[in-house]
C-alpha positions, 0 to 999 in steps of 0.5 A: 499499499505504501509503495502505491501511495508513493508511486501515485504521489510522484505521478502527480507530482511530475504532471504537475511540474510539466509546465516547468519544462522549457519549450522553444519558439519556432519560426520557419520561413521569410521574416517580412517586416511592412517597411521592406513591403512598402520598398516594392513597385512594380517594374522591379526585377527579380534581383531588386525584389531579392535584395530587399526581401530576400530569397523566397521560401518556395518558387513554383516548380511549374511557373517560374515567375511565381515566388512565395514567402512564407513565415510560420511561427510557433510558440513554445509557450502557448499552443494559442499563439501561433501565426502564418504570413504568406506573400506572393509575388508574381513576375513577367519577363524579369519584372515584378507584376503583381503581389498579394497576401497577409501585407498592405502594398504601398500607395508606391506599389503601382507606380512603375519602378524606374532604374 
């Protein structure tokens, strides 16, 4: 009986301490900031866009002119705090023609970029 009580007490103590375990945050992909998105303009080359935003997470295998910037964050502390942001760029003839996703485009985005 004493052995069972001891095992039960240890099991309850161990489960009560599980919140003390450190779990790391897991960020994956391209973290983009609005200030960088604001610098984009139609007519920029792929190299200019890559200089501003970095390399995309994925480039569409079937359509080389579509770039996907994806960022996902999983909190180690709270299962309720998870975030995901997507940003998709389309190019034609090596020039940026459109952008869509979870970011606001600047007022200057549709003004053609001049080299």
